[in-house]
N, C-alpha and C positions, 0 to 999 in steps of 0.2 A: 695071332696074336691071344693075347692071355683074357679069359672070362673071370669073371669074379664065381667063386664058388658056393657063396652065400649070399643071400638077398642082403644090403645093406637097413641097419636097424633105422629105425625114425628119432632114434637121439640121437646118431649118427649124421645123418641127413639133415638134420633141422640144427645141429651145431655147427656142420660145414655152412649151410646156407645165411647163419648167421651174422657171416662177415659181411654179406654183400648188402652195402646200405647204399641207399642214395643220397648223393649232397647237393645243396643248396648251390645254384648257378654263381659263377663269381661275378661282380658287377664292380665298374666302375664310377667315378663320378665324370658327366659331359664337361669337357672345358669350356663350353659357350655356356649351358645356363644352370649346371650343378647336379641335373637330374642323375641318377643314377639307370647305367645303362649297360649294355651287353658289350665286353670287348669286341673291338674289328668289327664293329655293326654301328650303322646309323644311328644316333638316337631318337627314340621317338618321341620325344616333346620337340625339340626343334628342330630335328633333320638333318643336322650339321656331322661331318665326320671328317677327319683332319683336316680343319678347316676350309671345308665348302659345306655349301649347302644340297640335300638331296631331298630337299621338301616334295618337289614331282616325284620322287622317286615311294617317297611311303604313301602319296594318296596311289591309288589303284584306281581299276575302272569300276570294282567290285565296291568301294566306297564311295558313298557322299559325299 
């Protein structure tokens, strides 16, 4: 296996890592209430997903 002959400089390291950018999560509008929600997830505002209401799934034993 090949090994680098010299240490990678900070400029090369930083310029390579400069392309690692975080992107914002894509959201869609809930068809039931219109609130922005993550795709393929139940709406946190109304609890609906694909025409069904999963409100009981949103409320867990940890929340009151």
